[in-house]
C-alpha positions in Angstrom: 115.1 89.0 113.9 114.1 87.9 117.7 118.3 87.4 117.6 119.0 90.2 116.5 116.1 92.0 118.9 118.0 90.1 121.7 121.5 90.6 121.2 122.0 87.3 119.4 123.5 86.4 116.4 121.7 84.9 113.8 122.0 82.1 111.6 122.0 84.5 108.4 121.5 87.8 107.0 118.1 88.7 107.6 116.2 90.3 105.0 113.6 92.8 105.1 112.7 94.4 101.6 110.8 97.2 103.0 107.9 95.7 100.7 104.1 97.3 100.5 102.4 98.0 97.3 104.3 95.5 95.9 102.4 92.9 97.4 99.4 94.1 96.1 101.0 93.6 92.6 102.0 90.3 92.5 99.0 89.2 94.8 96.3 90.5 92.3 94.9 93.4 95.5 94.9 96.8 93.7 97.2 99.0 95.1 93.9 101.4 96.2 92.6 98.2 98.4 95.4 97.5 99.6 95.8 101.1 101.4 91.7 101.0 102.0 91.3 97.5 103.3 93.4 96.9 106.3 92.6 92.7 105.8 93.2 93.1 102.1 96.6 95.0 103.1 98.0 92.0 105.4 97.1 89.2 103.0 98.8 90.6 100.3 101.7 91.4 103.0 101.5 88.0 104.7 101.4 85.8 101.1 104.6 87.7 99.5 106.4 87.3 102.7 105.5 83.5 102.8 105.7 83.6 99.0 109.4 84.9 99.2 110.6 83.7 102.5 111.9 87.1 103.8 111.9 87.8 107.7 109.6 91.0 107.1 105.9 91.1 108.7 103.1 93.0 107.3 102.6 96.8 108.8 100.6 99.8 107.3 101.7 102.9 106.7 102.9 105.9 103.6 104.4 108.9 103.7 101.6 111.2 104.0 100.4 110.1 107.5 99.0 113.0 109.1 96.8 115.2 107.0 93.6 112.7 107.2 94.0 112.5 111.1 93.7 116.0 111.7 90.5 116.2 109.3 91.9 116.8 105.7 91.1 114.6 102.9 93.5 112.2 101.1 92.6 109.8 98.0 93.9 106.1 97.8 95.9 105.3 95.2 93.5 103.7 92.3 94.8 105.6 89.1 97.6 104.2 86.9 101.3 105.8 88.0 100.3 106.3 91.4 101.9 104.6 94.4 100.7 105.5 98.1 97.6 107.8 99.2 98.4 111.2 98.8 96.6 114.7 99.9 93.9 116.3 98.3 93.2 118.8 101.0 95.5 119.8 104.0 93.5 121.0 107.1 96.0 123.9 107.8 96.2 126.5 104.5 96.9 129.2 107.2 98.4 130.5 110.4 95.4 130.7 112.1 94.0 127.0 111.2 97.6 125.8 113.6 95.6 127.4 116.7 92.0 125.9 116.1 93.6 122.3 115.4 92.5 120.1 117.6 94.9 116.5 118.7 93.1 113.3 117.6 92.5 111.6 120.4 92.1 107.7 120.4 89.4 107.1 122.6 85.6 107.6 120.8 86.8 106.9 116.9 90.4 106.5 115.9 91.2 109.0 113.2 91.8 108.9 109.9 94.2 105.5 108.3 94.9 104.2 111.7 91.4 102.7 111.3 93.5 100.7 108.8 96.4 100.3 110.9 94.9 99.2 113.5 93.6 96.3 111.8 96.6 94.9 110.2 98.1 95.1 113.7 95.4 93.1 115.0 96.2 90.5 112.7 99.9 91.0 112.8 99.1 90.2 117.0 96.7 87.0 116.2 99.5 85.5 114.9 101.9 86.5 117.2 104.0 88.7 115.1 105.4 92.5 116.1 102.5 95.4 115.4 104.2 97.5 113.3 102.5 100.9 113.6 103.5 104.1 112.2 104.4 106.7 115.3 106.5 109.2 112.9 108.6 111.6 111.4 106.8 114.7 113.8 108.0 117.1 110.9 107.4 115.1 107.3 104.1 114.7 109.0 103.2 118.6 110.0 104.7 119.1 106.1 101.6 117.1 105.1 98.8 118.5 107.9 100.1 121.9 106.6 99.7 123.2 102.9 103.7 122.0 102.2 104.8 125.0 100.4 103.6 127.6 102.8 104.9 125.3 105.8 108.5 125.4 104.6 107.6 129.3 104.2 106.4 129.3 107.8 110.1 128.3 109.1 111.1 131.6 108.7 108.7 133.8 108.4 106.4 132.1 111.0 109.0 129.4 113.8 106.3 130.2 116.7 103.3 128.8 114.8 105.3 125.9 113.3 106.9 124.7 116.9 102.8 124.5 118.1 102.1 122.3 115.0 105.2 120.2 115.8 103.6 119.9 119.4 100.4 118.9 118.5 101.6 116.6 115.8 103.9 114.9 118.6 101.0 114.5 120.8 99.0 112.6 118.0 101.7 110.4 118.1 102.2 109.5 121.3 98.4 109.2 121.9 98.6 106.5 118.8 101.6 104.8 121.0 99.0 104.8 124.1 96.3 102.9 121.6 98.3 100.3 120.6 100.5 100.0 123.5 97.3 99.3 126.0 95.9 97.3 123.3 98.4 94.7 121.9 101.0 95.3 124.7 104.4 97.0 124.4 106.1 94.5 123.9 104.4 93.8 120.7 105.1 96.7 118.5 108.0 98.0 116.7 107.1 101.5 116.3 108.3 103.1 112.8 109.4 106.4 112.8 110.8 108.0 108.9 110.2 110.7 106.8 111.9 112.8 104.0 111.0 116.1 104.9 113.4 116.7 106.9 116.4 115.1 105.1 119.2 118.1 103.9 117.8 117.6 100.3 115.1 120.0 102.4 116.1 121.8 104.9 119.8 122.0 106.4 121.3 120.7 109.5 120.5 123.4 112.1 116.7 123.8 111.3 116.5 119.9 111.8 118.1 121.0 115.3 115.5 123.8 115.9 112.5 121.8 114.2 113.0 118.5 114.4 114.8 117.1 116.8 112.9 118.3 120.2 109.8 116.8 118.8 111.4 113.4 118.1 113.2 112.9 121.4 109.8 114.1 123.0 107.8 111.1 121.2 111.0 108.4 121.4 111.4 109.6 125.2 107.6 108.3 125.4 108.7 104.8 123.9 110.8 104.3 126.5 109.0 104.9 129.0 106.2 102.7 127.9 108.7 100.0 127.7 108.9 99.1 123.9 111.6 96.7 123.0 112.7 97.9 119.8 111.9 101.5 117.0 112.3 101.1 113.2 114.0 104.7 112.1 113.6 105.3 108.7 115.3 108.8 107.9 114.9 108.8 104.3 117.0 110.6 101.4 120.2 112.7 102.2 120.4 112.7 105.9 123.8 112.9 106.3 124.2 116.0 108.4 121.9 115.4 110.2 123.4 112.1 111.8 124.8 113.9 114.6 121.1 114.5 116.2 120.3 111.1 115.4 123.0 110.0 117.7 122.2 112.0 120.5 118.9 111.2 120.6 120.5 107.5 121.3 122.7 109.3 123.9 120.4 110.9 125.5 118.0 109.1 125.9 120.1 106.1 127.1 117.3 103.8 126.1 118.3 99.8 126.6 115.8 99.2 123.4 117.2 99.0 120.1 117.4 101.1 116.8 117.0 99.1 113.5 118.6 102.0 111.6 117.3 102.0 107.5 118.8 104.9 106.3 118.8 106.0 102.2 121.0 104.9 100.3 122.8 108.4 100.0 124.5 107.0 103.9 126.8 104.3 103.5 126.7 101.3 105.2 130.1 101.8 106.3 129.1 105.6 108.2 126.3 103.6 109.3 128.2 101.1 111.5 130.4 104.3 112.7 127.1 106.4 114.0 125.3 103.4 115.6 126.8 99.8 115.3 128.2 99.3 119.1 124.3 99.0 120.0 121.7 99.5 117.0 121.0 97.1 114.5 122.0 98.8 110.9 119.4 97.8 107.8 121.1 98.1 104.3 120.2 99.8 101.7 120.3 99.6 98.4 119.1 101.6 96.0 115.8 101.1 95.5 115.9 102.1 91.7 118.7 99.5 91.3 115.3 96.9 91.2 114.1 97.9 88.3 117.0 99.3 86.4 120.0 96.4 87.3 119.4 92.6 86.2 119.4 89.7 88.6 122.8 88.5 88.3 123.8 92.6 89.2 121.9 92.9 92.4 123.5 89.2 93.2 126.5 91.2 93.3 125.2 94.7 94.7 123.8 92.3 98.0 127.0 90.1 98.6 128.9 93.8 98.9 126.1 95.4 100.8 126.4 91.8 102.8 129.8 92.1 103.1 130.1 95.5 104.8 126.9 95.1 106.8 127.6 91.9 108.5 130.8 94.4 110.3 128.4 95.7 112.1 128.4 94.3 116.0 125.3 94.6 117.0 123.7 93.2 113.6 122.9 93.5 110.4 119.3 93.5 107.8 119.5 93.3 104.1 116.9 96.0 102.6 116.4 98.1 100.1 116.8 102.1 100.9 113.3 102.7 100.9 110.8 101.0 99.7 110.6 98.3 97.2 109.8 99.6 94.1 105.7 98.0 93.7 106.8 97.2 89.8 109.8 95.1 89.9 109.7 91.7 88.9 109.4 89.1 91.6 112.7 87.7 90.6 114.5 90.9 91.6 113.3 90.5 94.8 114.4 86.8 95.1 118.2 88.1 94.0 118.1 89.9 97.6 116.8 86.2 99.2 119.5 84.6 97.4 122.1 86.7 98.2 121.5 86.5 102.1 121.1 82.4 101.8 124.4 82.6 99.6 127.0 85.5 101.2 124.9 86.3 105.0 125.6 82.4 106.6 127.2 83.3 110.0 129.9 80.6 111.2 
């Protein structure tokens, strides 16, 4: 991983299986405790990392980030069938609530899940591992700070209010970046930006340009200003029509750091290399459901094909699923990724 960040060729293709809840399942920690307790979250992921031998280090984040931090309520996934924390009360229910919304400042007490994330960060920092902290996406976070169905309606009916909400969410992420950079050093940070609400399953690219892009650029400009060297990007679900704006972000920022792009399985490795391979690392992007439905042998072949395409990327490639590794997948399915990287992913 250090070789990829510095622009060198590693000995083999790294494996980052986007493991979170899966690590709780194989270490006997309840999924609720995994998300509610930073030490247990770290220990489960660190054990899974050592057990399987992949290159991903522990991190903390989930898709509904934002609601708790702005004063709403979430529940942790203690019940059967739940996979991550979920919102039980949105802090914004009406347009008037947006005006009253206060941006968390991170100075007195860390807001919401950032208290838990900070504990995971501290444990990573103690061992010299990257501090991976969630700082996006602004659009997805805004869509859970507000009642989600109302938010999508407001994109058309109340655009001015939506812009105000997005600006406040962006300021929260900037405050988070400042806190973690000041505490752990910019060189240690690997911020994580990603979410599904801005996908083309939800909004057209014209809305992405108006509502998602400006605020993403605002936060990423601050990443550059802080001197951060790398950032993990996960445009979740089908974002093929948004790729021109992600390219525009790279071009307009003229940032010397590297993005690690992890698109969903809807976006081919070939298209990712075409869009970003000259400068950034491509992470590719096996459909997560295949780890539940395919055999070890089938996955080995799927990974081989992915590796064969990904190794053509001039700035580096990582073998990954297209989203979080399934919580209940058998360990042998993850082993297929490691075995494929060892067998097919060696650089000469």
